[in-house]
DRENVOVEX-847615 format. One record per residue (C-alpha): x, y, z. Coordinates in Angstrom, 1 decimal, padded with zeros to 4 digits, m for minus. Each point is the difference from the previous one (the first is absolute). Layout:
<atoms>
{atom {X Y Z}}
...
</atoms>
This chain:
<atoms>
{atom {024.3 019.3 005.8}}
{atom {002.4 001.0 002.4}}
{atom {m001.9 m002.7 002.7}}
{atom {000.0 m002.8 m001.6}}
{atom {003.7 000.0 m000.4}}
{atom {m000.8 000.4 m004.5}}
{atom {m003.2 m002.7 000.1}}
{atom {m001.7 002.2 m000.6}}
{atom {m000.5 m000.4 m004.0}}
{atom {000.4 m003.9 000.6}}
{atom {m003.1 000.1 002.5}}
{atom {m001.9 002.1 m002.2}}
{atom {000.4 m002.1 m002.7}}
{atom {m001.5 m002.8 002.0}}
{atom {m003.2 001.7 000.9}}
{atom {m000.9 000.8 m003.9}}
{atom {000.6 m004.3 m000.5}}
{atom {m002.4 m000.2 003.5}}
{atom {m002.9 002.8 m001.3}}
{atom {000.7 m002.1 m003.7}}
{atom {000.0 m003.9 002.1}}
{atom {m003.5 001.5 001.3}}
{atom {m001.8 001.4 m002.6}}
{atom {000.4 m002.9 m001.9}}
{atom {m000.2 m002.8 002.8}}
{atom {m003.8 002.5 000.3}}
{atom {m001.1 m000.4 m004.0}}
{atom {000.4 m003.8 000.6}}
{atom {m001.7 000.4 003.1}}
{atom {m002.6 001.4 m001.7}}
{atom {m000.9 m002.4 m002.4}}
{atom {000.7 m002.7 002.0}}
{atom {m002.4 001.7 002.8}}
{atom {m002.8 000.3 m002.9}}
{atom {000.0 m002.8 m001.6}}
{atom {000.0 m002.4 003.3}}
{atom {m002.9 002.5 001.0}}
{atom {m001.8 m000.9 m003.4}}
{atom {000.8 m003.9 000.6}}
{atom {m001.1 000.5 003.4}}
{atom {m003.3 001.6 m000.7}}
{atom {m001.3 m002.1 m003.8}}
{atom {m002.1 m003.1 000.4}}
{atom {003.1 m001.7 m000.9}}
{atom {000.6 m003.3 002.4}}
{atom {003.6 m000.7 m000.7}}
{atom {001.0 004.1 m000.3}}
{atom {m001.4 000.7 003.3}}
{atom {001.6 m003.5 001.6}}
{atom {003.3 001.4 m002.0}}
{atom {m000.1 003.7 001.3}}
{atom {m001.1 m001.2 003.9}}
{atom {003.2 m001.7 000.5}}
{atom {002.2 002.6 m002.0}}
{atom {m001.5 002.4 002.6}}
{atom {000.3 m002.4 003.5}}
{atom {003.2 m001.4 m000.8}}
{atom {001.4 003.5 m001.0}}
{atom {m001.1 001.9 002.5}}
{atom {001.2 m002.7 002.8}}
{atom {003.5 m000.4 m001.1}}
{atom {002.4 002.7 000.9}}
{atom {001.8 002.5 m002.5}}
{atom {003.0 m001.2 000.8}}
{atom {m000.7 m003.4 m000.2}}
{atom {m001.3 000.7 m003.8}}
{atom {002.9 001.9 m000.7}}
{atom {002.6 m002.5 000.6}}
{atom {m002.7 m003.1 m001.4}}
{atom {000.6 001.6 m003.5}}
{atom {003.1 000.9 m000.8}}
{atom {002.0 m002.2 002.2}}
{atom {m002.5 m003.4 m000.1}}
{atom {m001.8 001.3 m004.1}}
{atom {003.8 000.4 m001.1}}
{atom {000.8 m003.3 001.4}}
{atom {m003.1 m001.8 m001.2}}
{atom {000.8 001.3 m003.7}}
{atom {003.4 m001.0 000.0}}
{atom {m001.5 m002.8 001.4}}
{atom {m002.5 m000.7 m003.1}}
{atom {002.1 001.5 m002.8}}
{atom {002.7 m002.5 000.8}}
{atom {m002.7 m002.9 m000.2}}
{atom {m001.2 000.9 m003.4}}
{atom {004.4 000.6 m001.0}}
{atom {000.9 003.8 001.0}}
{atom {003.3 m000.3 000.8}}
{atom {000.8 003.1 001.2}}
{atom {m000.8 002.6 002.5}}
{atom {m003.3 001.4 000.5}}
{atom {000.5 003.6 001.9}}
{atom {m003.0 001.7 000.6}}
{atom {m000.1 003.6 000.3}}
{atom {m000.6 001.3 003.7}}
{atom {m001.5 003.3 m001.6}}
{atom {m002.9 m002.2 m001.8}}
{atom {m000.1 m002.0 002.7}}
{atom {m000.5 002.2 002.3}}
{atom {m002.6 001.6 m001.6}}
{atom {m002.2 m002.5 m001.4}}
{atom {000.1 m001.8 003.7}}
{atom {m000.9 003.4 002.0}}
{atom {m002.7 000.7 m002.8}}
{atom {m000.7 m003.5 000.7}}
{atom {m000.9 000.5 003.2}}
{atom {m001.8 003.3 000.1}}
{atom {m002.0 m001.6 m002.5}}
{atom {m002.1 m002.0 002.2}}
{atom {m000.4 002.8 002.8}}
{atom {m000.7 002.1 m003.1}}
{atom {m003.4 m002.9 m001.2}}
{atom {m001.5 000.4 003.4}}
{atom {000.1 004.4 m000.4}}
{atom {m001.7 m000.2 m003.1}}
{atom {m002.4 m003.1 000.4}}
{atom {m000.7 002.4 002.9}}
{atom {m000.4 003.0 m001.9}}
{atom {m002.3 m001.9 m002.8}}
{atom {m002.1 m001.1 002.5}}
{atom {m001.4 002.8 001.9}}
{atom {m001.0 001.6 m003.7}}
{atom {m003.6 m000.7 000.2}}
{atom {m000.6 m002.7 m002.5}}
{atom {m003.7 001.8 m001.0}}
{atom {002.6 003.3 m001.9}}
{atom {001.4 m002.8 m001.8}}
{atom {m003.6 m001.3 m001.7}}
{atom {m001.1 003.5 m000.6}}
{atom {003.1 m000.2 m002.5}}
{atom {m001.0 m003.1 m001.6}}
{atom {m003.2 001.1 000.2}}
{atom {000.9 003.4 m002.0}}
{atom {001.5 m001.8 m002.3}}
{atom {003.2 m000.4 000.7}}
{atom {002.4 m002.9 m000.3}}
{atom {002.7 m001.1 002.6}}
{atom {002.5 001.4 m001.3}}
{atom {m001.4 003.5 m000.1}}
{atom {m002.0 m000.8 003.6}}
{atom {003.8 m000.9 001.4}}
{atom {001.6 003.5 m000.6}}
{atom {m003.3 002.0 000.3}}
{atom {m001.1 m001.0 003.3}}
{atom {001.7 m002.5 001.8}}
{atom {003.6 001.0 m000.3}}
{atom {m000.4 003.6 000.7}}
{atom {m001.8 m001.4 003.0}}
{atom {002.1 m002.8 000.6}}
{atom {003.5 002.7 000.1}}
{atom {m001.8 002.3 002.7}}
{atom {m000.6 m003.1 002.0}}
{atom {003.0 m002.1 000.0}}
{atom {002.5 003.3 000.6}}
{atom {000.1 m000.1 003.7}}
{atom {000.9 m004.2 m000.6}}
{atom {002.4 000.5 m002.7}}
{atom {001.7 002.7 002.2}}
{atom {000.5 m001.7 002.6}}
{atom {001.6 m003.0 m002.3}}
{atom {001.8 002.4 m002.2}}
{atom {002.4 001.5 003.4}}
{atom {000.4 m003.4 001.2}}
{atom {001.2 m001.5 m003.3}}
{atom {002.2 003.1 m000.6}}
{atom {001.6 m000.6 003.6}}
{atom {000.0 m004.2 m001.3}}
{atom {002.4 001.5 m002.4}}
{atom {003.1 000.2 002.6}}
{atom {m000.8 m004.4 m000.6}}
{atom {002.2 000.4 m003.2}}
{atom {003.3 000.8 001.6}}
{atom {000.0 m003.3 001.2}}
{atom {000.3 m001.4 m003.8}}
{atom {003.0 001.7 m000.4}}
{atom {m002.1 003.4 m001.8}}
{atom {001.6 002.7 000.2}}
{atom {m002.5 002.6 001.4}}
{atom {000.1 002.6 002.8}}
{atom {000.0 m002.6 003.2}}
{atom {002.6 m001.7 m001.2}}
{atom {001.9 002.9 m001.4}}
{atom {m000.5 001.2 003.3}}
{atom {001.2 m003.2 001.4}}
{atom {003.5 m000.3 m002.4}}
{atom {000.5 003.7 001.4}}
{atom {m000.5 m000.7 003.2}}
{atom {002.7 m002.9 000.0}}
{atom {002.1 001.6 m002.2}}
{atom {000.5 003.2 002.6}}
{atom {m001.6 m001.2 003.6}}
{atom {m002.6 002.4 m000.1}}
{atom {m003.1 m002.4 000.0}}
{atom {m002.2 002.7 002.0}}
{atom {000.6 003.0 m002.4}}
{atom {m000.6 m002.2 m002.8}}
{atom {m003.2 m002.0 001.4}}
{atom {m001.1 003.6 000.7}}
{atom {m000.4 001.2 m003.1}}
{atom {m001.3 m002.8 m001.5}}
{atom {m002.9 m000.6 002.6}}
{atom {m000.3 003.9 m001.3}}
{atom {m000.3 m000.2 m003.5}}
{atom {m002.6 m002.6 m000.1}}
{atom {m001.7 002.7 002.2}}
{atom {m000.2 002.2 m003.0}}
{atom {m001.0 m002.0 m002.0}}
{atom {m003.1 m002.1 002.5}}
{atom {m001.3 004.7 000.9}}
{atom {000.1 000.0 m003.6}}
{atom {m002.3 m002.8 m000.1}}
{atom {m002.2 000.7 002.2}}
{atom {m000.1 003.8 m002.0}}
{atom {m000.7 m001.7 m003.4}}
{atom {m002.9 m002.6 001.6}}
{atom {m001.6 002.7 002.0}}
{atom {m000.6 002.2 m003.7}}
{atom {m000.7 m003.2 m001.3}}
{atom {m002.4 m000.3 002.5}}
{atom {m002.1 003.4 m000.2}}
{atom {000.0 m000.4 m003.7}}
{atom {m001.7 m003.0 000.2}}
{atom {m002.3 000.6 002.8}}
{atom {m001.5 003.3 m002.1}}
{atom {m003.2 001.1 000.3}}
{atom {m000.6 m003.7 002.7}}
{atom {m002.3 001.4 002.6}}
{atom {001.9 m001.5 003.4}}
{atom {m002.4 m000.5 002.6}}
</atoms>
């Protein structure tokens, strides 16, 4: 802790918050991704249009702009609407909620395409065979579609997760005390920016390195028994 001038515990608490934000954002992104993929593959035109607009717009706007738009622009809009309905108080959006929901919403668009591609990679004849054996839609999904879909989705899912993890640094600009903001405060107090930002870079590297090994393990697990050409 000596090289960090006593700020080690602060950086560590920020690291834990970063991991928390990453995991919660990932959960939101997965839910939106699955819903978006199913909407794009459904036979309902309205759902297809909504999903297409969602993925096109979100993937076309920088993550930083979306974060600022949701937190600052959204806060202004909410208070204006509250004033219209007669509410006199000021509504302050929680930075944590704004951060995880925004990152989850952004990467839900990328997960939509990942899951859609994974579903399409499963031969439809296998699903028809399941129905022919008397399986219901739920059983076909759980026993045939889901296991193979996961195998096809892991590479794209892993890339999205690694990018999402690094994108959590954006929450520092809305006042959330992640490790980037902790490092920024410590660097300002000690005038040692390189030391603290290098420590943050190292922590991100550790998180992504562990993630890569876990993703490789998952890929091997779901590829067991599958012949590679």
